[in-house]
N, C-alpha and C positions, 0 to 999 in steps of 0.2 A: 421631397425624400425632410421627412423632421425632425430635428437635435436633442436629445436630454444629453444635458447633464449631470448625471451621476457620480458617487464617491466608490471608489472602490479604496479597500485599507487608508480611507481616508485622506487619499488623489481623485481632484477631477479629471473626468474626462468625459468629451465630450464626443459624442454618438449620435450616427447615425443610423434614422430608424424607419421602417416604412409606415407608414399611413397603418393606423388598427394595428400594431404593433408592438404598441405601447408598454402592454401587460403585460407579453410577454417577453421582453425584454430585461423588463425592470426584469420580476421573475431573474432570469436568465443573473444579470449583475447580485441580484443579493446572494445569488447560490455560490456567487463566484471571491464574492465579498465572503460573503459564510465561511468557504473552504481557503480563502486567503487569510482572514483571520487567526482563523482554526489552528493554521501552521507554524503561522508567527506568535498566537501566540503560546505555543508548543514551548521553544526556546531551542530547538535544535536549529534554525535555519533561521538565518536574520535580514540571506541580501532581496533586494525584492525581482528581482528576476528568479533567482530560486523559488521561489517563495512559492511566483507564479507557474511555473516549468512542473513542482507541484501539485497545484491544486490543479491543474487542467488535465496533468495527469488524472487523477484523485476522481475527477467528474470524468473521467471519457472510460473509465474503467468502469465507473460506475453504470455508466450510459451502455458501455459494450456488454456488463454480467444484464440489463433489462431487458436488451433487445433475444439475448439468448438465454433471457426464461424461455422454458413454453408455458403454455398459453394454455387457459382449463381451457376442456372442450365446452359451447354454448349447449343447454339444454333442449331450447327451442332455438334452432337458424330460422327459423322466421321471422322471427320479430327481433336479431341479433343486426345491428344499428352494421353498417358499411362502413371499409373503413375507407378512414381521409381519404384524401387525395396528396401524393405526398407532392409536401411544397422545401423549402431549401432547408430549412428550419427541422422537417422530419427523417430523424437517421435511417440507414439502408441496415433490414434486417440480413440485405446475406452474408456480409464478413465483417466482425469485432474489428478490422482494420479499414476497412471504407467509410466506420462512425468516428473511428479515431480519424483520420484525414481527415472528413468534414469536420470536426469538430477545430482542427487545425490550422485549416482556409479560413471558419469563420472569427475567429480565434485571432489572426492573423488580420480580417476585416479588421475587426476593432481595433489589434491599435492601436490600425495607419500605417502612414508613409513608412514610418520610421520603422517601426516593427518595436519597439523596445516599449519598456512600459515605467521609465524611469528616465 
């Protein structure tokens, strides 16, 4: 497993990353950093851990909205691309709570053994 050093809200983190997953991880880091900085910059919340929780909930809510959004039917099913196989990073479409639980598991894994952002 490859390790990447990233910055989230000015704090350095060394994250494990599967081979070939660098782009997806960096995209996720960018989304988390952006969400956290937006909350911090609003000036309403100062504590880093609260900012992280709020950002996580906002991102999970966005993902659950996407998962529950109706999909427009394809006009030509013969040429439609097959659905990608489920991976550890795809979210289950069954229930929004499942997506949130999966996101929280991923967050716990990223935070490491101590489970703390600061």
